[in-house]
C-alpha positions in Angstrom: 0.1 -0.2 -0.1 1.3 3.5 -0.8 1.8 5.7 2.3 0.4 9.1 2.2 3.5 10.4 4.3 6.9 11.5 2.8 9.9 12.2 5.1 12.8 14.1 4.8 15.8 14.4 7.3 18.8 16.3 5.4 21.1 17.0 8.1 22.6 13.7 8.3 23.6 11.7 11.5 25.6 14.3 13.2 23.6 17.8 12.7 21.2 19.7 14.5 17.8 17.7 14.0 14.9 18.6 12.1 12.6 16.1 10.5 10.2 17.4 7.6 6.9 15.5 6.9 4.6 16.0 4.4 1.3 14.5 2.7 1.1 13.8 -0.6 -1.0 15.7 -3.2 -1.2 18.4 -0.4 0.1 21.9 -0.2 0.9 21.4 3.9 3.6 20.0 5.9 4.7 19.2 9.5 8.0 20.2 10.7 9.7 18.2 13.7 12.3 20.5 15.8 13.9 23.6 14.4 17.6 22.6 14.5 19.5 23.4 11.4 16.5 24.7 8.9 19.1 25.7 6.2 19.1 22.5 4.1 15.4 23.1 3.5 14.1 25.1 0.7 12.0 28.2 1.2 9.0 26.5 -0.7 9.4 23.5 1.8 9.2 26.0 5.2 6.1 28.0 3.8 4.4 24.6 3.5 4.7 23.7 7.3 1.9 25.1 9.6 2.5 22.9 12.7 5.7 22.8 14.4 6.5 20.2 17.1 9.3 20.8 19.3 10.8 17.8 21.4 12.5 20.8 23.8 14.1 23.8 23.6 18.1 23.4 23.7 19.8 25.3 21.0 20.1 22.1 18.6 16.6 21.7 18.6 15.3 25.5 18.1 17.5 27.9 17.1 16.5 27.3 13.5 13.0 28.9 14.9 14.4 32.3 13.8 14.9 31.4 10.3 11.6 29.8 10.1 10.1 33.2 11.5 11.9 35.2 9.2 10.5 33.3 6.1 7.3 33.5 7.1 7.1 37.4 8.0 4.3 38.7 5.5 2.3 35.6 5.1 -1.3 35.4 6.1 -1.1 32.1 8.2 -1.9 30.9 11.8 0.9 28.6 12.8 0.4 25.9 15.5 3.5 25.2 17.7 3.6 22.3 20.4 6.1 21.8 23.2 7.0 20.9 26.7 5.9 23.2 29.1 7.6 26.6 28.8 7.7 26.4 24.9 5.3 29.8 24.9 7.8 31.6 27.1 10.7 30.2 24.5 8.7 31.5 21.6 7.9 34.6 23.1 11.7 35.2 24.0 12.4 34.8 20.5 9.7 37.0 19.1 10.7 39.5 21.8 14.2 39.8 20.5 13.1 41.9 17.4 11.8 45.3 16.7 7.9 44.7 15.3 6.8 48.4 14.7 5.9 47.9 11.1 4.1 44.6 10.9 0.6 45.8 12.6 -1.1 45.5 9.1 -0.1 41.8 9.0 -2.1 38.5 9.9 0.7 36.1 10.6 0.2 34.4 14.2 1.3 31.7 16.4 -0.6 29.6 18.6 1.9 27.8 21.1 0.5 24.7 22.6 2.1 23.8 26.1 1.7 20.3 26.5 1.9 19.3 30.4 1.6 15.3 30.6 2.0 15.1 34.1 -0.2 18.0 35.3 -2.7 16.7 32.4 -3.4 20.1 31.2 -2.3 22.1 27.9 -2.0 25.8 27.9 -2.4 27.8 24.4 -0.9 31.1 23.9 -1.5 33.0 20.9 1.3 35.5 19.4 -0.3 38.0 16.6 1.6 40.2 14.2 -1.0 42.9 14.5 -0.2 42.9 18.3 3.8 43.3 18.1 3.7 39.7 18.5 2.5 40.6 22.4 0.6 37.4 23.6 -3.0 38.4 23.2 -4.9 35.1 24.4 -3.9 32.3 27.0 -6.3 29.6 28.0 -5.5 26.6 29.7 -7.3 23.6 29.7 -7.3 19.9 31.1 -6.2 17.5 28.7 -5.6 13.4 28.5 -2.0 12.7 27.5 -3.1 9.7 26.1 -5.2 11.7 23.3 -4.0 12.6 19.8 -2.8 16.3 19.8 -3.6 17.1 16.3 -6.1 14.9 13.8 -6.6 16.5 10.3 -8.9 13.3 9.2 -6.0 11.7 7.3 -3.4 11.4 10.2 -3.1 12.2 13.7 -0.3 13.1 16.3 0.4 11.7 19.6 3.3 12.7 22.0 5.2 11.2 25.0 6.9 12.8 27.7 11.0 12.0 28.2 13.0 13.2 31.0 16.1 14.7 29.5 16.7 16.7 33.1 13.8 18.6 31.1 10.7 18.2 29.6 11.0 16.7 26.5 8.6 15.3 23.8 8.5 12.3 21.3 6.0 12.1 18.3 4.4 9.7 16.4 2.2 10.7 13.1 -0.3 7.7 12.0 -2.6 7.2 9.3 -6.1 7.1 10.1 -8.0 4.1 9.3 -9.1 4.1 5.9 -11.0 1.6 3.3 -10.8 1.3 -0.4 -14.1 0.0 -2.4 -13.7 -3.3 -4.2 -15.8 -1.9 -7.4 -15.5 -5.4 -9.3 -17.8 -6.5 -6.0 -20.1 -4.1 -6.4 -20.4 -5.0 -10.3 -21.0 -9.0 -9.2 -23.5 -7.9 -6.9 -25.3 -5.9 -9.4 -25.3 -2.9 -7.2 -25.6 1.0 -8.2 -23.2 3.1 -6.6 -24.5 6.2 -4.1 -24.6 7.6 -1.0 -24.9 4.2 1.0 -21.2 3.7 0.2 -20.0 6.4 2.7 -22.6 5.7 5.2 -21.4 2.0 5.0 -17.7 3.2 5.0 -18.7 5.6 8.0 -20.3 2.7 9.8 -17.4 0.5 9.2 -14.5 2.8 10.2 -16.6 4.0 13.4 -17.0 0.6 14.7 -21.1 0.8 14.3 -21.5 -1.8 11.2 -22.6 -4.2 13.2 -25.9 -2.1 14.3 -26.4 -0.5 10.9 -28.7 -1.6 8.1 -28.6 -0.2 4.9 -31.2 -0.1 2.1 -28.9 -0.4 -1.1 -30.4 -0.1 -4.8 -29.6 -2.7 -7.4 -29.2 -2.3 -10.9 -32.3 -4.4 -11.7 -34.6 -1.7 -10.0 -35.0 -3.5 -6.6 -33.6 -2.6 -3.2 -31.7 -4.9 -1.1 -32.0 -4.5 2.7 -28.8 -6.0 4.4 -26.5 -5.3 7.7 -23.7 -3.0 7.1 -21.5 -5.5 8.7 -22.1 -8.2 6.1 -21.7 -5.8 3.3 -18.7 -4.4 4.1 -16.9 -7.8 4.5 -17.7 -7.9 0.6 -17.4 -4.3 -1.2 -14.9 -2.8 1.4 -11.2 -3.4 2.0 -9.2 -2.1 4.6 -6.3 -0.1 3.7 -2.9 -0.4 5.8 -2.1 2.2 8.3 1.5 3.5 8.4 3.2 5.3 11.5 6.4 7.2 11.9 7.9 7.9 15.2 10.6 10.7 16.3 11.9 10.5 19.5 15.3 13.1 20.7 16.7 13.4 23.5 16.6 11.4 26.8 18.3 9.1 29.1 18.6 5.7 28.6 16.3 4.9 31.7 13.3 2.6 32.4 10.8 5.1 32.4 11.7 6.8 29.1 11.8 3.2 27.8 8.1 2.8 28.9 7.0 6.1 27.3 8.6 5.1 23.9 7.4 1.4 23.8 3.9 2.6 23.9 4.5 5.8 21.4 6.4 3.7 18.9 4.8 0.5 18.9 4.7 -0.8 15.3 6.0 2.0 13.6 6.9 1.9 9.9 10.0 4.2 10.3 11.5 5.3 14.0 13.5 8.3 13.7 15.8 7.8 17.3 18.6 9.9 18.4 21.6 7.2 19.2 24.0 9.1 20.4 26.7 6.9 22.4 27.9 3.7 22.0 27.2 1.4 25.4 30.5 1.5 26.2 30.5 5.2 26.8 27.2 4.9 29.0 28.8 6.5 31.6 29.2 10.1 29.3 25.2 9.1 28.1 24.2 8.8 32.0 26.2 12.4 32.7 24.7 13.9 29.5 21.1 12.4 29.6 21.1 10.9 26.1 20.4 7.3 24.5 23.1 4.3 23.8 22.9 2.3 20.8 22.0 -0.8 22.9 19.1 0.9 24.3 17.6 2.3 21.4 18.2 -1.1 19.2 16.4 -3.4 22.2 13.5 -0.5 22.0 12.9 -0.6 18.8 13.1 -4.4 18.3 10.7 -4.7 21.5 8.5 -2.2 19.8 8.1 -4.2 16.6 9.7 -1.2 14.6 9.9 -2.3 10.8 12.6 0.4 9.9 14.8 2.7 12.0 16.9 5.4 11.2 19.3 6.5 14.0 20.7 10.2 14.5 21.9 12.6 16.6 25.0 10.9 16.9 28.1 12.3 19.3 30.8 14.0 17.3 33.1 11.6 19.2 32.0 9.1 16.3 32.7 11.6 13.4 35.2 9.6 11.9 33.7 6.4 12.4 29.8 6.6 12.3 29.6 3.2 11.3 30.1 1.8 14.8 27.1 2.8 16.0 25.3 1.1 13.2 27.0 -2.0 13.8 25.8 -2.1 17.8 22.4 -1.0 16.5 22.4 -4.2 14.6 23.3 -6.7 17.3 20.2 -5.6 19.1 17.8 -4.7 16.1 16.8 -7.3 13.7 15.0 -4.8 11.5 16.3 -2.6 8.7 18.3 0.1 10.0 18.4 3.1 7.6 21.5 5.6 7.5 20.3 9.1 7.3 22.7 11.1 5.1 23.3 14.6 4.7 21.2 16.3 2.1 17.5 16.3 0.7 17.1 12.5 0.6 13.4 11.3 1.1 12.9 8.4 3.0 9.9 6.4 1.0 7.3 3.1 1.9 
C-alpha cells in the first residue's frame, strides 16, 4: 500500500535535527524540531503550518529564527507544540526583534504547551497585529493519551521523556481508511450512491454491526442488508502507516516505557542514538540514549525500520560503529540518514 506521508531528514547523523513530513497531493507539511533548517528550501518551509518541538535546547530550536523570517508577510496561523515553557521560549524569540511596522499583517502563532504530568495544555497566541505580544492565553484539562492533532487523514500523539528537562517524542499515524472493491459491486449488481459513504462511516466507526442499509440494485430492486455483512464484501481496509520521532533522553526505564507505547509497530522510527554502550557513563552524564538502548527498544516495539541520528561527534570519523552496535540488538532494517535532501519512501 502507498503511504500518504513522505519524510526528509537532511542534516545527517551529526547535524542539528529537523524532520520534515508532508502529505502527498497537499500543500501542507509538518516540521519536528527546528534545528538546522538551512538545507530546506524556502518553498518547503512555507508549507509548514504545524511545528512540533521536542525541547528548547539550542540544537533543536535555533532554527526558529529562520522559520520566523521566512513567514513574515504571510497570512498564516502556525501551531507550535512543545513541552511546558515552550510558549515562553517562543515569546523570547519574538521579543528579540522590533515589530513597529507589521501591525497590518496577519501572521500568528498558537503555541501549545503540553503538560503530561499535570494533564493540562496551555495555548498562547502571538499575533503580528499586536507586535507579537501574547494576545490570548487559555489553559484546559487534557488527557495525555489523546492525539494532539488530527486532520482526518492522520493523527499525532506525544510522549514525555526525561532529559533533565521535559522533552517530547511524537508519532504520526495515518487514520484508518478503506477502499471500495468496485468489482464486487458489479458482481452483486449494486448501484453506487450515498450508501457507500454511510457504509464506510459505519465500518470505520465500529458501528457496522448495528447499521442496516437499503441499497439499490441495477435491476430496480432494493436490497436490505446489514452493514457488517456488506462491508466484508465490498470494502478492503487499507494498511495504516506510522512514523515516530524521539530525541533526547536518558537511557532509563521510564523513558523506555513511554517510548514503547508511543512507537509500537512504527513503520519508520527516527531516534537519537548518541553513544555506544561502552560510553554509557557519558550517556548518563549528558542524559542521552545509547545504541543498545535504542536497538532493544526498537526491537521490542516491533519497529520495521530504524533511522538513527544525533550521533555524538566523538564518532565523527567512525559513524559505522553506531550502526554496527544497533544491528546486534535490532533485527529490522536500519536506514542510515545522510546529509542532503534525501527522501525516505515506503
